[in-house]
Each structure stands twice: as structure tokens, then as C-alpha cells.
N, C-alpha and C positions, 0 to 999 in steps of 0.2 A: 853647617846645620842643616839638616832634613826635616821637613815639614812632618808635624803629628800626623798620624793615620795613615802614612804611607807603608806600602810592602816592598820590606827590604830583605836581602841576602848579603851577608857578612862573613868574609873570611878573615880570621884571625890569624897571628903571627904563629902560634903554633900549630897551625893546619886544621885547627876546628872550624866548623862551618855554623852558621846561625842563622835563621830564618824567623821573621815574624811582623808584626806591624808595630810601627814606631809610637811609643806613648811618650817619652821625653827624649830630647837630643841635646845634651850640653857640651862644653868643652871638657868637662871633669868626669861626666857621666853619660851613660846612652841606657835606655831601658825599652825592651822590645816586650811585647806581649807574644805569645806563642800562637800559631795559627788555629789551633783549637779553642784558644781563649781559656786553658787551663793552668797557664803558668806564665811567668816573666823571667827575663832573662837580663840581667843588669851586668854592663861591661863599664868597670871604675876608672879606667885609663884609656879611652879609646883612641886619644891620638898616638900611643905606644903599641896598643895592642891589634888594631884595626889594619890589615894590609889593603882589603878590596871591598866596596860596597856596589852592590847591584840594587837599584831602585826599580822597581815595576811599575811603568806607568799603567798599564792595564790590569785589572783585576782577572783572575782566571775566570769567574763568574761571567764577566762582559764577553770574553773571549769565546766560553761556551754557547754564552745566548746567541752571538754574531755566527757562530758555526752551525746553531740549530736552524736560524732564519734561512741562511743559506740552503741547508738542506730541505726545509720546507719549499722554498721557490723551486729548487731543482726538481724535486718530487712533482710539483704541480706542472711545471714545463713539460716533466716527461709523460704526464697524464694526459695533457692536452695535445701532445704532439701524437701520442699512441691513438687516441681516439679520432684524431685528424688523418691520420697516416692509412694508407691502403696496403696492404700486407703483400701485394704484388709490385709495389713501387719501391725498387731499389735504393733510390736516394732517401725516401722516407726511411727504410729500414735501417739506412747506415746513419741518419741522424739520431733514430731512437738509440743505436748501439753507442753512440758517441754519448748520449746523455746515460745512457746506464753507466758507462764508464766514469762519467762524473761523478754520479752518485757514489758510486763505490769508493772513489778516492775522498770524497767529502766524509763518507762514514769512516773512512780510515783515520782522515783527520781528527775525527771527533773522538773516537777511540784513544788516539795518541794523544789529545789534551788531556783527556780524563784520566790517563796513565800518569801522565807528566804532573798534574796539579793533585794527584791522590794524596791524602795526608793519613796515614795509617791510626789507626786509634792507639792509644796511650797504654802500655803495659800489656803483659800477654794475658791471654784468655786462662779463665780458671780450669786447671786439668785435674781429672780425677784418675788414679791409678788404681789398679785392682787385678785380679786374676779372673780372667774370662772363662765361664762355664764351671768352675770349680764350688759353686754354692751349695749348699745342703738342699737336696731334693727329696721331696716326701716319699716314704717307703709305701709299697703298695706289697699286699698280703694275697 
């Protein structure tokens, strides 16, 4: 039994994957709420149908906040080092370059985390089809 409110990813016997927040978890039924909060998934025979369960210990928002805090600390450290460093000091310039590389790596981590945890909107957008430029034009005399 998994605690209510936990974020889980489930792989079913038929190869389908399900991800959501646990609402109910009983021996004969599992109820998951979708990540966008708009629907529920009910698995009626979990003992037979579920092959693998992944329980997320940290929520994506917590990871994102930690990465943002590290980014701010690195930027502050870079700014302090930049102000205190003499442009002609080779060791100071090397430390600035190293801090800049760490900032770039941190940016990449943040972007990767956002891409990994992105939840697309449900359903396709509304598309309007038509013939471009073939509308009626006013006549001029």
C-alpha cells in the first residue's frame, strides 16, 4: 500500500504507463489523480495488472526551487568575485571563468528539469482551416 498524496508512475502489464497522485490504494483498486488535476485513473485489479511502481520522493517543484536557489547563490558568488578581482590577475580571471562554467551548467540543469517535468496541456488546440488570400476584395472603379 502506498500513501495517499504520493506522486507515482506505474507500468502496467500491457505496456501502458500511468502517472499521477495517489488518491486511494487498496488491494482490489487503485485510484490515481492526473497531474493536471482534470481526471482520475482507476485500476481495478492492481495485483494482476501492475508490473512496476515508481514512487517519487521529491516533487518536481521542490527540485526546481533547489536548483533556483543554487543558481542565485552562484550568481551572487560570481558577482562578488567579479567585483573583487583585478582584470590583470590571471588566477582571478581563471576563478571567474570557472564560476561562469558552473553557472552555465546550472542553467542547463534547470532547463533539463523543466523539460523532464513538463506536463503538456490536454487535448489539441482549436485549429481553423481556410484558404489564405482568397477572400472577397472590394472592387475599385
